[in-house]
C-alpha positions as CSV (number, residue, x, y, z in Angstrom):
1,M,4.8,-40.2,-14.4
2,K,2.8,-37.6,-16.0
3,I,1.3,-35.3,-13.4
4,S,-1.6,-32.6,-13.5
5,V,-2.0,-30.2,-10.8
6,I,-5.5,-29.1,-10.7
7,V,-6.9,-25.8,-9.2
8,P,-10.6,-24.7,-8.9
9,I,-10.9,-21.0,-9.2
10,Y,-13.6,-18.2,-8.3
11,N,-12.5,-14.7,-8.7
12,R,-9.4,-13.3,-5.9
13,L,-6.9,-14.1,-8.8
14,E,-4.3,-12.3,-7.1
15,H,-4.2,-15.6,-4.9
16,F,-4.1,-17.5,-8.1
17,R,-1.4,-15.8,-9.6
18,A,1.0,-16.8,-5.9
19,L,0.0,-19.8,-6.9
20,F,1.1,-20.0,-10.3
21,I,4.3,-18.2,-9.3
22,C,5.1,-21.2,-6.8
23,L,4.5,-23.5,-9.6
24,L,7.1,-21.9,-11.9
25,R,9.6,-22.7,-8.8
26,Q,9.1,-26.5,-8.4
27,N,12.1,-28.3,-8.0
28,R,10.0,-31.2,-10.1
29,Q,8.0,-29.1,-13.1
30,I,4.6,-30.3,-13.4
31,D,3.1,-31.4,-16.6
32,E,-0.3,-29.6,-17.2
33,L,-2.2,-26.9,-15.5
34,I,-5.8,-27.4,-15.0
35,I,-7.8,-24.1,-14.1
36,T,-10.8,-25.3,-13.7
37,D,-13.1,-22.0,-13.2
38,D,-16.2,-22.1,-11.5
39,G,-18.1,-19.1,-13.5
40,S,-15.3,-15.8,-12.2
41,S,-16.2,-12.5,-13.5
42,Q,-12.2,-11.6,-13.4
43,Q,-10.5,-12.4,-16.7
44,I,-7.5,-15.3,-15.6
45,L,-5.4,-13.6,-18.6
46,D,-5.5,-10.4,-16.7
47,Y,-3.5,-11.7,-13.8
48,I,-1.0,-14.3,-15.3
49,A,-0.6,-13.1,-19.0
50,D,3.3,-12.1,-18.1
51,L,4.0,-15.8,-16.4
52,I,2.4,-18.0,-19.2
53,P,5.6,-17.7,-20.9
54,K,8.0,-19.1,-18.2
55,A,5.9,-21.9,-17.9
56,S,7.4,-25.5,-19.3
57,F,3.9,-27.1,-18.5
58,K,0.5,-27.5,-20.6
59,I,-2.0,-25.2,-19.2
60,K,-6.1,-25.1,-19.6
61,H,-8.5,-22.8,-18.7
62,I,-12.2,-24.8,-18.2
63,Y,-14.6,-22.0,-17.8
64,Q,-18.4,-23.4,-16.6
65,E,-21.1,-20.4,-16.0
66,D,-21.4,-18.8,-13.0
67,K,-25.0,-20.7,-10.9
68,G,-24.1,-20.5,-7.7
69,F,-21.4,-22.8,-5.3
70,R,-20.3,-25.6,-8.0
71,K,-17.0,-26.4,-7.2
72,T,-17.8,-30.8,-7.5
73,R,-18.6,-29.9,-11.0
74,A,-15.4,-27.9,-11.4
75,L,-13.1,-30.3,-10.0
76,N,-14.6,-33.5,-12.0
77,N,-14.7,-30.9,-15.2
78,G,-10.9,-30.6,-14.5
79,V,-10.1,-34.3,-14.1
80,I,-11.5,-35.2,-16.9
81,N,-10.0,-32.8,-19.3
82,S,-7.0,-34.0,-17.5
83,E,-3.8,-35.8,-19.0
84,G,-2.1,-37.1,-15.9
85,E,-1.9,-40.3,-14.2
86,L,-1.5,-38.3,-10.8
87,L,-3.6,-35.8,-9.8
88,V,-2.8,-32.8,-7.7
89,F,-5.7,-30.8,-6.2
90,C,-4.7,-27.6,-5.0
91,D,-7.2,-24.5,-3.7
92,Q,-6.3,-21.4,-5.4
93,D,-5.4,-19.8,-1.9
94,L,-2.5,-22.1,-1.4
95,I,1.1,-21.5,-1.7
96,F,3.9,-23.8,-1.3
97,G,7.7,-24.8,-1.2
98,E,10.2,-25.5,-4.3
99,E,9.5,-29.1,-2.9
100,Y,6.1,-29.8,-3.0
101,I,5.5,-31.6,-6.2
102,E,8.8,-33.6,-5.8
103,Y,7.4,-35.0,-2.6
104,M,3.8,-35.6,-4.0
105,E,5.7,-38.0,-6.7
106,K,7.5,-39.8,-4.1
107,N,5.1,-40.6,-1.9
108,I,2.4,-41.2,-3.8
109,K,0.8,-44.8,-4.6
110,K,-2.2,-46.6,-6.5
111,G,-4.4,-47.2,-3.6
112,C,-3.5,-44.0,-1.4
113,F,-4.1,-40.2,-1.8
114,L,-1.8,-37.7,0.2
115,L,-3.1,-35.2,2.5
116,C,-1.2,-31.9,3.6
117,R,-1.8,-29.6,6.2
118,P,-1.4,-25.7,5.6
119,I,-1.1,-23.1,7.7
120,S,-3.8,-20.7,7.5
121,V,-2.5,-17.0,7.7
122,N,-4.5,-13.8,8.9
123,E,-5.1,-10.7,6.5
124,K,-2.0,-8.5,7.4
125,E,0.3,-11.5,6.8
126,K,-1.3,-12.2,3.6
127,N,-1.0,-8.9,2.4
128,T,2.7,-9.3,3.2
129,I,3.2,-12.7,1.2
130,L,1.9,-10.9,-1.9
131,E,3.9,-7.9,-1.6
132,K,7.1,-9.9,-1.2
133,I,6.0,-13.6,-3.3
134,E,7.4,-12.3,-6.8
135,S,10.6,-10.3,-5.3
136,S,11.9,-13.6,-2.8
137,N,13.5,-16.3,-4.5
138,K,12.8,-18.2,-1.6
139,Y,9.7,-20.2,0.0
140,E,11.5,-20.0,3.1
141,D,11.7,-16.0,3.4
142,L,7.9,-16.1,3.5
143,L,7.7,-18.4,5.9
144,K,10.1,-17.5,8.6
145,P,8.6,-14.3,9.7
146,L,5.5,-16.2,10.9
147,P,4.5,-17.2,14.3
148,T,6.2,-20.4,15.4
149,H,2.5,-21.5,16.7
150,Y,1.4,-21.8,13.2
151,L,3.8,-24.8,13.1
152,V,3.0,-26.0,16.6
153,S,-0.5,-26.2,15.9
154,V,-0.4,-28.1,12.0
155,N,2.4,-30.3,13.6
156,K,-0.3,-31.4,16.1
157,T,-3.2,-31.9,13.4
158,L,-0.6,-33.8,12.0
159,R,0.4,-36.5,14.9
160,T,-4.0,-36.6,15.3
161,D,-4.0,-37.7,11.2
162,R,-1.3,-40.1,12.0
163,K,-3.3,-41.9,14.9
164,R,-6.1,-41.9,12.9
165,R,-4.5,-43.4,10.0
166,I,-3.3,-46.1,12.3
167,L,-6.6,-46.9,13.7
168,N,-7.9,-47.5,10.1
169,I,-5.7,-49.7,9.4
170,L,-5.8,-51.9,12.8
171,K,-9.8,-52.0,11.6
172,L,-10.7,-50.0,14.6
173,S,-12.4,-47.4,12.7
174,K,-13.8,-47.1,9.6
175,R,-12.3,-43.7,8.3
176,G,-8.6,-42.7,8.7
177,I,-7.8,-39.5,7.8
178,K,-10.6,-37.1,6.7
179,L,-9.9,-35.6,3.6
180,V,-9.8,-31.9,3.2
181,G,-10.0,-30.4,-0.1
182,M,-7.1,-27.6,-0.4
183,S,-4.0,-30.0,-0.6
184,Y,-4.1,-33.0,-1.4
185,A,-2.7,-35.8,-4.2
186,V,-5.0,-38.9,-5.4
187,M,-4.0,-41.1,-8.6
188,K,-6.4,-40.5,-11.7
189,S,-7.1,-44.1,-11.7
190,D,-8.6,-44.0,-7.8
191,Y,-10.5,-40.7,-8.7
192,L,-12.2,-42.5,-11.4
193,K,-13.1,-45.8,-9.4
194,V,-15.0,-44.2,-7.3
195,N,-16.6,-41.6,-10.0
196,G,-15.0,-38.7,-8.2
197,Y,-16.8,-36.0,-6.9
198,D,-20.4,-36.1,-6.5
199,E,-22.1,-33.0,-7.9
200,N,-25.4,-33.5,-5.7
201,Y,-23.4,-31.6,-3.1
202,N,-24.4,-28.0,-4.3
203,G,-23.2,-24.3,-2.4
204,W,-20.6,-25.3,0.5
205,G,-20.3,-27.9,2.8
206,E,-19.9,-31.5,3.2
207,E,-18.5,-32.8,-0.2
208,D,-14.8,-33.0,0.9
209,D,-16.2,-35.7,3.9
210,D,-18.0,-37.7,1.0
211,F,-15.5,-38.0,-1.4
212,G,-12.8,-39.1,1.5
213,N,-15.9,-41.5,2.5
214,R,-16.1,-43.2,-0.4
215,L,-12.3,-43.4,-1.3
216,Y,-12.3,-45.7,1.9
217,V,-14.7,-47.8,1.3
218,A,-13.2,-48.8,-2.4
219,G,-10.0,-49.4,-0.6
220,I,-7.9,-46.3,-1.1
221,K,-6.2,-45.2,2.0
222,G,-5.6,-41.7,3.3
223,K,-1.7,-40.8,4.5
224,E,-0.5,-37.5,6.2
225,L,2.6,-36.2,4.2
226,K,5.4,-33.2,6.0
227,T,7.1,-31.4,3.7
228,P,10.2,-29.6,4.9
229,N,8.4,-26.5,4.1
230,M,4.8,-26.3,5.3
231,Q,2.2,-24.8,2.5
232,I,0.5,-21.3,3.3
233,H,-3.2,-21.1,2.9
234,L,-4.0,-17.5,2.0
235,W,-6.4,-15.4,4.1
236,H,-9.9,-14.6,2.7
237,Y,-13.4,-13.6,3.3
238,S,-15.5,-17.2,4.2
239,D,-18.1,-18.6,1.6
240,P,-21.5,-16.8,3.3
241,T,-23.1,-20.1,2.7
242,K,-20.3,-21.4,5.3
243,K,-22.9,-20.4,8.2
244,H,-25.0,-23.2,7.1
245,S,-24.8,-26.2,5.0
246,M,-27.6,-26.8,3.0
247,N,-26.2,-30.5,2.2
248,E,-26.2,-31.8,5.9
249,E,-29.2,-33.9,5.7
250,Y,-28.1,-35.4,2.1
251,Y,-24.8,-35.8,3.5
252,Y,-25.5,-38.5,6.4
253,K,-28.2,-40.0,4.1
254,R,-25.7,-41.2,1.9
255,K,-22.9,-41.8,4.4
256,K,-24.8,-44.3,5.8
257,E,-25.2,-45.5,2.4
258,I,-21.7,-45.6,1.3
259,F,-20.7,-47.5,4.9
260,S,-23.5,-49.9,5.3
261,N,-23.8,-50.7,1.4
262,K,-20.5,-50.5,0.1
263,E,-21.7,-47.2,-2.3
264,Y,-18.5,-46.4,-3.4
265,F,-19.3,-45.3,-7.2
266,C,-21.5,-41.8,-6.8
267,K,-24.6,-42.0,-9.9
268,N,-24.0,-38.2,-10.2
269,G,-20.5,-37.7,-10.7
270,C,-17.3,-37.7,-13.5
271,S,-19.2,-40.0,-16.2
272,E,-22.3,-37.8,-16.3
273,I,-21.9,-35.7,-20.0
274,R,-21.4,-32.0,-20.1
275,N,-21.9,-30.2,-22.7
276,D,-21.9,-26.3,-21.4
277,I,-18.1,-25.8,-20.4
278,R,-15.5,-23.7,-22.6
279,I,-12.3,-24.7,-22.6
280,T,-9.2,-22.5,-23.5
281,I,-5.2,-23.8,-24.1
282,L,-3.6,-21.3,-22.5
283,K,-0.3,-23.2,-23.4
């Protein structure tokens, strides 16, 4: 099975470099990396040019003009131009152990999406990790110094996810695990079944929830995935638009339509023609 990793980026490319290093160290090497850019002013090659020759996988950089936060469109750009049957989505601020991709491949199946729950570290811990990641041969060395309460918190969340999944299986809830876009995997055929992300979501907020709702209505269920080494979400300044989501009104309107009318296929998604993106083959 071919695997494409899709990473949406917008500046903060020192974080993306750390993710790239983690991909190079995977037990199961991916087939393709899609870097889908929402209009970064930073130049991608300034951060990873020295790493590209070490990669055994294809690398594509897909660029769209900066017109504000358009992550939904960036993600769809990536999927449309991907070759893999399995899609693994990672935020650019994510790092992970050597078994990450291997566990995704072993546990995925059609009609299911897999969700991981990363540890979120503070600014000081993030700086230490970025200093050490290139010289650390083992991901575990980056995890060990972190406070144990991070692990306790993530395990608690995973237990809650499991309860939600069981309630959904028993038809006691419309939706199981809430999809969070930071770290998850889904089959490409399932992604396309719902027409991907709804590009009517502009600005931060609700886009992952909407996508998750439509997956559930389409019969694609979520499952929590715990790997031997927890993923780490690197600290960064919050997007200023997070204080207020301009998408709330649209989200609740769509939520009602999705669950009441079984409208899982969004109109403004992957199927839309796009002539304004620039694709560069880096390897």
